[in-house]
ROPASE-996551 format. One record per atom (N, C-alpha, C): residue in one letter; x, y, z. Coordinates in pm, whole numbers, padded with zeros to 5 digits, always signed. Example, Ala and Ser with C-alpha at 12.3 -4.5 7.8 and 13.67 -1.06 7.14 Angstrom:
BEGIN
a+01319-00569+00780a+01230-00450+00780a+01320-00330+00780s+01285-00225+00708s+01367-00106+00714s+01290+00003+00787
END
This chain:
BEGIN
m+02333-02036-00252m+02303-01909-00267m+02145-01846-00330p+02046-01857-00223p+01890-01814-00285p+01928-01724-00376t+01813-01744-00453t+01795-01631-00603t+01644-01553-00594a+01615-01462-00625a+01535-01396-00681a+01484-01327-00782i+01378-01314-00822i+01360-01170-00932i+01280-01092-00863i+01236-00964-00918i+01150-00907-00901i+01063-00814-00958a+00960-00808-00950a+00834-00765-01061a+00762-00634-01064d+00791-00521-01121d+00690-00402-01046d+00680-00338-01170d+00602-00266-01187d+00634-00165-01313d+00642-00018-01271e+00686-00021-01172e+00757+00083-01150e+00959+00081-01129r+01037+00132-01151r+01143+00158-01142r+01244+00150-01013l+01170+00255-00966l+01197+00336-00818l+01164+00217-00743m+01061+00148-00738m+00998+00053-00652m+01105-00055-00674r+01137-00128-00739r+01202-00239-00776r+01343-00175-00701d+01406-00038-00757d+01514-00035-00675d+01547-00038-00565q+01430+00057-00507q+01427+00070-00351q+01423-00114-00294l+01308-00183-00348l+01299-00327-00300l+01456-00368-00293r+01518-00393-00404r+01626-00452-00417r+01739-00401-00323l+01727-00292-00273l+01824-00191-00210l+01785-00269-00030r+01660-00287-00002r+01650-00317+00106r+01642-00467+00144l+01631-00555+00048l+01678-00691+00045l+01830-00695+00048n+01859-00637-00016n+02060-00629+00010n+02083-00580+00130q+02022-00471+00221q+02061-00473+00381q+01995-00590+00429a+01884-00631+00399a+01839-00757+00528a+01878-00899+00494w+01915-00927+00355w+01934-01057+00319w+02053-01041+00233p+02181-01010+00250p+02263-00999+00160p+02341-01098+00078e+02287-01238+00107e+02299-01390+00081e+02229-01345-00060l+02110-01316-00043l+02012-01314-00196l+02024-01277-00283e+02066-01360-00401e+02086-01324-00532e+01980-01240-00625i+01932-01120-00674i+01871-01108-00743i+01875-01125-00877v+01863-01230-00962v+01863-01249-01101v+01798-01181-01171g+01703-01128-01165g+01632-01047-01294g+01527-00953-01228e+01495-00865-01303e+01402-00781-01303e+01276-00794-01381a+01124-00768-01352a+01037-00757-01470a+00981-00665-01468k+00918-00582-01575k+00859-00456-01527k+00664-00521-01537n+00641-00614-01608n+00489-00679-01556n+00467-00840-01512g+00371-00874-01497g+00332-01066-01498g+00413-01078-01582d+00363-01085-01751d+00407-01167-01839d+00568-01176-01805e+00652-01055-01801e+00794-01083-01820e+00819-01164-01693a+00748-01152-01581a+00781-01221-01439a+00766-01402-01508i+00693-01454-01539i+00656-01547-01556i+00765-01615-01681e+00794-01510-01777e+00919-01548-01888e+01028-01593-01750l+01069-01493-01750l+01177-01512-01624l+01189-01577-01525v+01052-01663-01487v+01067-01761-01370v+01088-01896-01452g+01034-01890-01524g+01067-02014-01672g+01225-02020-01689q+01285-01906-01706q+01379-01910-01743q+01536-01959-01644l+01499-01871-01558l+01599-01839-01443l+01563-01944-01286k+01458-01972-01325k+01384-02106-01196k+01470-02012-01047p+01399-01911-00992p+01463-01868-00879p+01393-01912-00773d+01476-01880-00663d+01369-01969-00548d+01270-01870-00496l+01282-01730-00511l+01161-01652-00481l+01134-01550-00571t+00989-01517-00590t+00968-01393-00691t+00859-01301-00593f+00893-01169-00640f+00869-01073-00552f+00774-01021-00670l+00614-01011-00667l+00537-00985-00744l+00467-00860-00711d+00439-00724-00754d+00359-00642-00751d+00241-00700-00807i+00111-00649-00707i-00038-00710-00711i-00061-00643-00867r-00047-00523-00855r-00132-00445-00993r-00024-00416-01060m-00042-00461-01184m+00044-00396-01283m-00019-00437-01412p+00087-00356-01513p-00020-00400-01691p+00006-00493-01722g-00097-00538-01806g-00104-00698-01889g-00150-00801-01750k-00084-00856-01743k-00064-00984-01618k-00058-00901-01483s-00200-00905-01381s-00174-00864-01277s-00047-00952-01181g+00014-00912-01042g+00040-01038-00989g-00018-01128-00964m-00150-01120-00920m-00245-01216-00919m-00239-01324-01022e-00243-01294-01145e-00265-01337-01291e-00122-01438-01240a-00011-01351-01253a+00129-01440-01289a+00162-01527-01170a+00094-01503-01091a+00152-01582-00934a+00029-01733-00971r-00052-01728-01048r-00101-01891-01066r-00037-01893-01197a-00031-01848-01276a+00083-01915-01385a+00212-01974-01345i+00285-01915-01268i+00413-01934-01228i+00357-02069-01112g+00271-02075-01046g+00234-02203-00944g+00334-02267-00908a+00398-02385-00902a+00516-02422-00785a+00658-02394-00838g+00629-02297-00930g+00782-02261-00976g+00879-02181-00943s+00801-02099-00820s+00871-02044-00745s+00804-01964-00622n+00827-01933-00522n+00804-01952-00407n+00747-01795-00426i+00612-01731-00383i+00568-01597-00441i+00561-01529-00309v+00626-01387-00304v+00615-01285-00204v+00561-01152-00302f+00401-01149-00260f+00363-01016-00279f+00426-00897-00258v+00373-00769-00356v+00436-00674-00274v+00298-00568-00303t+00264-00547-00209t+00132-00396-00224t+00168-00294-00144a+00058-00190-00200a+00044-00076-00122a-00046-00053-00007y-00172-00100-00018y-00301-00055+00082y-00386-00189+00023d-00390-00278-00012d-00481-00395-00063d-00494-00492+00058q-00615-00406+00142q-00632-00472+00287q-00703-00615+00246y-00746-00657+00154y-00739-00796+00133y-00660-00870+00142a-00580-00843+00012a-00420-00919+00042a-00373-00914+00174v-00341-00803+00237v-00277-00809+00368v-00320-00933+00430e-00498-00905+00492e-00552-00998+00556e-00545-01150+00548a-00529-01150+00406a-00502-01334+00330a-00347-01361+00384f-00243-01270+00343f-00084-01309+00346f-00073-01297+00515e-00108-01212+00612e-00113-01212+00743e-00122-01412+00789r-00185-01481+00748r-00245-01601+00767r-00091-01701+00768g+00014-01656+00652g+00113-01683+00689g+00193-01793+00553a+00105-01843+00487a+00150-01942+00382a+00204-01889+00269v+00159-01745+00217v+00235-01701+00106v+00268-01517+00182d+00406-01478+00175d+00444-01361+00253d+00389-01254+00160y+00391-01107+00244y+00394-01021+00147y+00473-00895+00191v+00514-00794+00105v+00613-00670+00139v+00488-00556+00103l+00480-00475+00190l+00387-00368+00171l+00470-00218+00127k+00456-00140+00053k+00518-00060-00028k+00483+00093+00059p+00617+00151+00103p+00725+00140+00058p+00805+00030+00130p+00869-00039+00124p+00899-00147+00218p+01024-00100+00359e+00972-00143+00463e+01020-00093+00600e+01108-00200+00611a+01193-00082+00649a+01327-00240+00719a+01287-00322+00802e+01223-00273+00923e+01181-00369+01046e+01104-00474+00978r+00996-00431+00907r+00883-00544+00827r+00914-00600+00773l+01037-00587+00649l+01102-00657+00582l+01180-00814+00624q+01263-00711+00709q+01352-00863+00826q+01263-00947+00859v+01088-00907+00930v+01019-01050+00940v+00962-01099+00811t+00975-01059+00694t+00908-01133+00589t+01072-01214+00532v+01191-01172+00562v+01313-01262+00514v+01325-01376+00633d+01302-01347+00722d+01308-01425+00832d+01206-01537+00799r+01099-01491+00758r+01018-01641+00742r+01031-01688+00608l+01081-01623+00501l+01112-01660+00353l+01252-01832+00385k+01344-01737+00471k+01461-01816+00515k+01399-01963+00564s+01333-01938+00655s+01241-02069+00737s+01172-02158+00616r+01106-02112+00543r+01063-02185+00402r+01106-02229+00357l+01227-02149+00301l+01312-02250+00172l+01417-02354+00264a+01349-02348+00350a+01439-02432+00463a+01342-02577+00455k+01239-02588+00433k+01166-02690+00437k+01139-02741+00327p+01068-02875+00311p+01085-02928+00156p+00991-02880+00073k+01028-02884-00040k+00951-02815-00154k+00811-02821-00161e+00796-02934-00161e+00692-03051-00241e+00553-02957-00049a+00578-02943+00055a+00497-02890+00165a+00484-02743+00139v+00565-02672+00105v+00604-02521+00077v+00461-02501-00047n+00487-02553-00182n+00397-02563-00233n+00254-02626-00248d+00233-02659-00155d+00076-02708-00109d+00017-02579-00033s+00074-02548+00048s+00051-02417+00132s-00010-02300+00069v+00119-02272-00065v+00125-02173-00106v-00021-02174-00239t-00061-02295-00300t-00168-02329-00375t-00315-02282-00293a-00304-02361-00182a-00395-02322-00069a-00413-02174-00030m-00307-02113+00004m-00327-01976+00027m-00377-01894-00138l-00314-01964-00264l-00390-01851-00360l-00530-01863-00380s-00569-01967-00365s-00703-02043-00365s-00800-01903-00268q-00781-01959-00141q-00817-01834-00049q-00815-01661-00086l-00676-01626-00151l-00688-01527-00165l-00791-01471-00287a-00764-01560-00387a-00881-01549-00463a-01055-01505-00449e-01037-01577-00345e-01202-01571-00313e-01194-01417-00246k-01113-01389-00137k-01106-01274-00101k-01079-01160-00229m-01033-01113-00280m-00998-01051-00400m-01133-01068-00478a-01200-01139-00503a-01340-01175-00557a-01456-01097-00517a-01428-01069-00351a-01568-01075-00258a-01605-00881-00308p-01708-00855-00339p-01743-00695-00350p-01659-00590-00278k-01650-00511-00364k-01551-00401-00307k-01650-00319-00189p-01578-00230-00105p-01658-00167-00026p-01710-00049-00147t-01835-00004-00068t-01872+00137-00107t-01832+00237-00022y-01795+00362-00084y-01717+00469+00008y-01797+00555-00048l-01793+00681+00043l-01885+00799+00058l-01841+00893-00091q-01944+00938-00155q-01946+00977-00272q-01970+01140-00238w-02056+01173-00133w-02085+01319-00116w-02075+01335+00086i-02064+01462+00074i-02042+01504+00193i-02208+01612+00235q-02256+01562+00345q-02347+01709+00373q-02326+01802+00486a-02232+01895+00464a-02232+01964+00556a-02272+02122+00566s-02266+02170+00665s-02324+02279+00726s-02213+02437+00665i-02325+02518+00630i-02225+02648+00604i-02300+02745+00649g-02303+02854+00780g-02389+02889+00870g-02519+02807+00889q-02633+02852+00828q-02771+02817+00817q-02783+02719+00751d-02698+02714+00623d-02737+02657+00507d-02695+02520+00470l-02771+02378+00447l-02671+02288+00416l-02642+02257+00284r-02522+02196+00275r-02472+02195+00098r-02430+02035+00080m-02454+02011-00007m-02392+01850-00029m-02266+01871-00134i-02129+01829-00082i-02017+01847-00117i-01964+01699-00191p-01896+01685-00298p-01844+01595-00370p-01710+01555-00314v-01712+01479-00280v-01585+01424-00183v-01448+01454-00262e-01452+01448-00395e-01364+01490-00481e-01264+01629-00455d-01411+01722-00421d-01402+01826-00418d-01307+01878-00268i-01316+01798-00205i-01251+01826-00100i-01104+01804-00052l-01068+01934+00035l-00914+01890+00004l-00887+01860+00100f-00923+01884+00241f-00854+01796+00381f-00977+01800+00485f-00955+01693+00562f-01085+01742+00720f-01015+01725+00825r-01014+01824+00923r-00946+01835+01034r-01044+01890+01151s-01066+01777+01236s-01144+01791+01385s-01079+01869+01478d-01166+01896+01553d-01180+01961+01686d-01252+01884+01780e-01237+01915+01944e-01338+01825+02026e-01472+01854+01989k-01558+01929+01891k-01666+01879+01866k-01701+01874+01687y-01673+01970+01621y-01646+01963+01478y-01557+01942+01395t-01575+01868+01270t-01478+01840+01180t-01527+01947+01060c-01384+02030+01041c-01383+02115+00902c-01339+02030+00793v-01430+02077+00675v-01416+02032+00558v-01379+02156+00481q-01266+02171+00414q-01218+02245+00335q-01201+02237+00186t-01271+02286+00108t-01253+02298-00004t-01187+02419-00041e-01148+02446-00189e-01079+02513-00265e-01144+02670-00234r-01317+02655-00200r-01329+02811-00241r-01422+02832-00093f-01449+02690+00012f-01508+02749+00127f-01482+02649+00217e-01536+02680+00363e-01505+02574+00476e-01629+02572+00519a-01670+02425+00558a-01793+02358+00640a-01764+02326+00763l-01874+02261+00841l-01833+02206+00926l-01948+02086+00934i-01870+01952+00996i-01994+01864+00989i-01937+01803+01105r-02031+01656+01187r-01986+01643+01303r-01966+01508+01366k-01951+01476+01208k-01873+01323+01189k-01719+01334+01220p-01671+01252+01317p-01533+01267+01341p-01425+01210+01258v-01323+01235+01234v-01209+01181+01157v-01199+01048+01159r-01226+00972+01279r-01206+00829+01275r-01303+00774+01178d-01411+00797+01196d-01567+00740+01133d-01544+00799+00982l-01510+00898+00914l-01463+00920+00805l-01367+00838+00738a-01273+00761+00824a-01145+00765+00793a-01177+00577+00733e-01299+00521+00781e-01330+00421+00744e-01421+00418+00580e-01478+00545+00593e-01594+00596+00479e-01531+00619+00356l-01459+00697+00387l-01440+00728+00249l-01286+00636+00190d-01287+00657+00035d-01161+00583-00038d-01015+00617+00001p-00943+00491+00098p-00800+00520+00166p-00685+00559-00010a-00737+00538-00094a-00674+00577-00195a-00630+00700-00284l-00772+00790-00244l-00818+00921-00221l-00742+01030-00091f-00802+00950+00007f-00768+01041+00144f-00696+00981+00225w-00575+01002+00271w-00488+00946+00351w-00506+00997+00510q-00491+00958+00591q-00502+00959+00711q-00375+01031+00783i-00329+01167+00797i-00210+01197+00836i-00219+01211+00954h-00323+01207+01028h-00304+01252+01182h-00413+01168+01253r-00460+01152+01374r-00570+01089+01416r-00681+01217+01382a-00655+01370+01362a-00791+01466+01355a-00746+01509+01230t-00680+01448+01125t-00670+01518+00993t-00681+01361+00866l-00781+01405+00758l-00733+01353+00671l-00698+01452+00511v-00634+01399+00461v-00606+01491+00377v-00632+01443+00220n-00635+01486+00124n-00726+01433-00052n-00601+01454-00065v-00527+01316-00124v-00412+01310-00217v-00371+01364-00308n-00467+01429-00384n-00421+01537-00497n-00438+01639-00446a-00475+01682-00337a-00413+01814-00292a-00352+01866-00236i-00212+01731-00203i-00106+01785-00166i+00032+01823-00277e+00081+01939-00217e+00174+01996-00272e+00318+01954-00250g+00341+01943-00118g+00472+01871-00070g+00473+01861+00093v+00583+01808+00112v+00588+01804+00262v+00715+01884+00291t+00731+01966+00403t+00813+02019+00485t+00848+01991+00631r+00959+02067+00675r+01001+02050+00829r+00984+02164+00875d+00957+02182+00995d+00932+02332+01084d+01051+02329+01152i+01116+02401+01237i+01209+02411+01326i+01197+02324+01444r+01104+02269+01442r+01079+02182+01574r+01083+02056+01520g+01130+02007+01374g+01135+01916+01311g+00976+01796+01306r+00865+01892+01276r+00756+01849+01277r+00724+01847+01094h+00670+01747+01057h+00659+01710+00915h+00550+01769+00901l+00520+01853+00805l+00370+01968+00765l+00373+01896+00625v+00241+01882+00559v+00161+01883+00471v+00157+02005+00402l+00176+02028+00273l+00174+02181+00204l+00046+02164+00149i-00079+02222+00132i-00183+02203+00035i-00198+02269-00094k-00203+02242-00178k-00194+02340-00327k-00286+02475-00326g-00221+02586-00309g-00309+02704-00360g-00388+02724-00217k-00314+02699-00090k-00381+02743+00028k-00217+02728+00139p-00280+02853+00229p-00120+02838+00337p-00171+02768+00445d-00256+02692+00469d-00235+02552+00539d-00114+02449+00585k-00097+02439+00660k+00017+02319+00651k-00024+02215+00775l-00081+02131+00725l-00100+02022+00809l-00011+01905+00875e-00014+01939+00996e+00102+01799+01090e+00074+01660+01039v+00164+01611+01014v+00172+01471+01026v+00195+01369+01163s+00153+01303+01193s+00178+01245+01269s+00316+01134+01277r+00374+01067+01335r+00529+01008+01317r+00391+00866+01271s+00340+00820+01304s+00291+00699+01283s+00254+00680+01140f+00230+00803+01074f+00167+00817+00925f+00305+00869+00858l+00434+00877+00887l+00507+00936+00801l+00562+00808+00698h+00531+00694+00688h+00534+00626+00618h+00475+00620+00482l+00361+00726+00463l+00306+00764+00352l+00364+00796+00264f+00465+00875+00321f+00528+00987+00225f+00677+00936+00173k+00697+00839+00222k+00887+00812+00205k+00874+00761+00045q+00781+00740-00028q+00815+00720-00156q+00771+00842-00239m+00757+00932-00170m+00734+01089-00259m+00895+01155-00262
END
């Protein structure tokens, strides 16, 4: 019976991943859980699990640092919320990953890969993991992208510089994009698809092809009588529709 440990500083995420793994791979035995990289390293030394699911961002030692320390002691599966650099590297196949929150369909792909990996000679797997960790370290060390800090928008005949953290949401129509703050509404000509590439994805979520919302402005999510999911904005009557392809952003809420 294959064994695994889960390392994540959020109890909810550990519970959710354990549940999803049990559904996708009933034979896998979760033999331990850790809240940070140091605990994960200690558990691997004690329990010798076949697999270690490591959150990339944890207090103390990160998942990356823990993976380096664990080395060939266990097969590493990284868990990440939105780290584009990590995902790009993992897609090459040597080290697998799970996106937060874990989706059943994508997790099944991971499980199938891991079953195949465990069937191979351990030496071949470890060589592949070591090579991938080196490539990933180079990716993570690359310069971080510079995101927009200000938006220049029109209010009547005037132009105003608006700090992006003051913006509640962007919503586009055929000609303009509305920039909504707590105090006023302004217009710009840049479409949401371009803004989505220039704004920090940790601060602004795209919830529709025409809508970006500041995560700090989200009060909650509701459903209307037609079954549509709508984002509620703090202190505003606006309800922003969520496209089906972006619903996964709210499954952890």
